[in-house]
N, C-alpha and C positions, 0 to 999 in steps of 0.2 A: 245391763251389766250387773251381775249379782254382787251382793255385799258379802263381807267375810266376818264370821264369828270365830274368835280365837279360843281354843281350848287346848292348852299345851300340856303335853305329857312327854317328857324327854327320856329317851332311853339310848344309852351308848352301847354299841355292839362291838366287841373286840374282834378283830379279824386277824388275818395273817399279815406278816410283814409285807410292805409294798414291793411289788415286782416291776414297777414302771421302768426302772433303769434297765432291767434285763429285757423287758418287752421291746424297748426301743432299739435294742441291738440286733442287727441283721443276722448275727450268727446264731440266734435262737429262733426256733420254729414258732409260728403263731399258735397260741394255746388259749382258747376262749374260756377255759375252766380255771385259770389262775386269777385270783382276786388281785386288784391293784390299789385298793383303798384300805387303810389301816382300821378306820372306824367309820360308822355311819350314825347319823342322828335321825331318830324317828319322831315324828310329830303327828298328833291326832288333831285334826281341824274339822270345822264344819262350815259349809258354804250355804248361804241363803240362795235358793234357786230363783230363777226368773219366773218360775211357776208359783202361783200363790200357795202359801201354807206348806211349802216344801223346803226341807233342809237336806243337804247332801253331805253325809259324813265322808271324809277322805283320810287316808293314812299316807303321809308324805315321808319318804326316806331320802336323806341327803348324804352324799359322800363327803368325807372330811376335806376334800380338796377345796381350794378357794377359787379355782378357775371356773369359767363358764362351762356348763355341761348340757347335753341334750336331755330332754325329758321324755319319759314313757308313762302313758296313762293305761290303767288296766280296769276292765269291766268284768265283774264276777258273773258266774252263772246263776240260774234260778235258785233262790234260797241261800245264796252266799252272802258275803260281807266284805268290808274293806280289809279284813285280815286274811282273805283267801289267797291261796298260792304264795305263801310266805317264802317258800324255797326260791321262787322266781324273784320276788322283791328283794330278798337279801342278796342274791347273786348279782342281779342287774345293778343294784346300788354299789356293791363291792367292786364292780367293773367301772364305776365312775358315772353312772346315770342317776339323774334325779327321777325318782319313781313316785307316782301318784295313783294309789289304789282307791277306786271309788266304791261307795256303797249306794245302791239304788233302792230307796224306800218304796215299798209296795211289791217288790219282787226279791226281797232280801231275806235274811235269816229270821226275821220277825214272823214269817209265814209258818214256821214249824216249832218255834220255841214255846214251851209251856202249853202245848196242845196235844191231843191224841194223834196217833199215827194216821188214823182215818181222816181226821180233820185237816191235818197237815197236807196229806195227799190231795185233798179237795182244794185247799187254798193254793197249793203250788200249781195245780192244773189251771185254776181260774186266773192266776196271775200271768200266765204265759201267753198274753194276748196283745192286741194292738195298743191299748191304752198305756200299758207299762213299757212297751217297746218305744213308743213316742216319748214318754217321760225319760227313759234311759238315754235316748239320743240327745234330748235337751240337757240332761245332766252333763254329758260329755262336752257339749258346746259351752255350757256355763263354766265348767272347769277350765276349758281353753281360754275363755274370756278372762277369768281371774288370774291366769298365769302372767299376763301382761301387767296386771295391777301389782301382783307380788314382785315382779321383776323391777318395777319402777318405784316401789315404796321403800325409802331408806330404812325404816324401822323393821322391815320384814326380814327374816333370816334368809330368804331367797332373793334379796335385792341384788340385782346384777349377776345372778348365778345361772339363770335359765337361758339357753340358746333357743329363743322363740322360733327360729327358722328351722329347727331340727327337733320335731316332736313326733313321737311314735304312739300308736294306739294298739292295744291288745285286748283280748277277751276270750273267755271260755264259754262254750255252749250258748246260752242266751246272751252272754257277753260277747261272743263271737258274732252273733247275729246283729247285736248293737253296733259292733265295729264295722260290719259289712255295710250297714246303712250309712254310717258316717263317712266311709271312704268312697261311697258312690254306687252301691248296689241299687238297681231299679226295683222297687218293691211296691206292689199295689196298695199295701197297707200303710206304708210310711214313705210317700214319694218325695223326691227332691230334697234330701237332707245332707248332701255331700258337703264336707268341710275341708277346704283346701289347705288348712293349717296342718293337717296330718300328712307326714311325708313318707311313712312306711307303716305297715301293719302286720301283726302276728295273730293268726286265728287258730285257736285251739277248739277242735270239734266244730268245724264250720257247718253251715246249713245250706243246702240247695233250696231253690225257690219252690214253694208249694204249687204255684201256678206259673205257666209259661216255661220257657227254656232257660237253662243256666247261661247260655251264650248271650241272650238278651239281658238277663239280670246283671251279669258281671262283665260283659264285654267292654264297657266304657271305663272301668277302673284303670287308672293310669299311674299308680304308685307301686313300689315294690311290695310284695306280699309273701309271707311264709305261712303255710298251712300245716297243721299237725293233727293227726287223727290216729286211730288204731284199728286193727282188724276186728276188734270186738267193741267198737265205739258206738254203743246203743244206750238209750235211756228210756224209761217207761213213759215219760211225758213228751208228747210231740210225735211227729211222723218220720223223723230222721232215722235212717239205718246206716250201718257201716258203709254200705254201697252208695247211698245217696250223698254222703259227705264227700265222696270222691269226685262228684260231678263238678265241683267248684274249680278245681285246679285247671282242667282242660279249657275252661271258659275264660280264664284270665289271660291277659296279654303277655307275650314273652318279654323277657328282659327284667331280671331281678325277681323272678317268680319261682317259688320252691315249694315242695311238698314232702313231708316225712310221714310215713305210715308205719307205726311201730307194731311189730308182730305180737299178737295176743294182747295188745293194750286195750283196756276198757275205758269207759267214759271218765272214771275216777282216776285214771293214770296221770292225768294232767293237774290233779288237785293235791292238796296236802293229805287228805284223808283217803281211806280205802273202804269201799262198800263191802259188806260182809261176803257177798258172793264173788267179789273180785280178788280177795286176798289169796295168797300173799302177793305183794307187789314185786314186780321185777326190779331189782335195785338199779339196773342200768337205764331204765326209762328216764328217771329224773336227771341222771348224768347226761344222757343224750340230749334231752330237752334243754337243759341249761346251756350246754355247749353250742348247740345249733341256733338257738334264739339269740344268744350273745353275739355269735359271729354275724348273724343277720343284722342286728342293730349296729354293730361295729361297721359293717360294710355299707349300710344304707342310711345311717344317721351320722356317721363320722367319715364316710368315704375312705375307709381303711382298705387299701388295695390287698393287703395280706389276708384280711378276712374274706374278701371277695374270692381270692384265689383258693382259700381253704374250702369255701362253699362249693366251688365249681370244679374241684379236682377230687381224686380218690382220698385225699386227706380226711375228708368228712367221715369216711367209712371207719376211721379209727375209733370213733365213739359209738358206732352202731353195731348191732349184732347181725349175723349172717342173713336172717330172714326179714330184717327191717328194709323197707323200700324208700329210697331217696331219689327224688327227681328235681331237676333244675331246668329252667328254660328262659 
């Protein structure tokens, strides 16, 4: 069980007026884009890993509600940080979720800060291997372990706030691969790392296996999954192509399994930033991503029947563009 080091930095984020009363009324349509929390509290923490000489920075955001809430963990991509995908963290928290965004030492932003572009590229490529993948998976299990401690410690701000039985995991790129291992992907590099505490998963830019079939790798995953990619979702490091990312969805079991392929979306479409060659960003991409991921969490972490109906009917097309591809099974 990892120990906890507290480093507090509080930031109050003013949001829109609460819509919870409206959302509970059957006369209003389900809308996953409407916030229902007035404020969120953001806390910078560090967790001492179960691995020697390793500390895991996390960024925790808490909705202002006093009720118990599901938690969502997020694993950043190669070269990222706990501040990655802030648009997702802010929206998910505003919808009432406790969010924990992890930073993975050794495959984080330290690889490119204050070094030349050539050196950064070399360090990023070297970091995308088995050792860091194993460490990342351990980071996730360490944070899952600490959730119970937070939830049972009266002095902690999350005392009694976390619904331990309703925890989701998400990640982008290398973070998606991390998530895949934790939810049960069979991988010759990091075998048998499934953690049953994860009840649903969202994969941004998923990866198909380098060896063997996707059916063998993903066929035993038994929790709801949402996959998001784009028709131009490629990156210089690694062997994944826009086509290879599409091999994951058919291999997953039916029942709560979904895939969104955004037309002309690049690898950076799922991040806060935009790579130079990818600009300008399609403004509807983040809108669609926030709506569909929120509906997925609502459906599968909160058993929200209206969210499930929204995902499985033509209502979902209201946030998509004509050439975006949506599938559910």
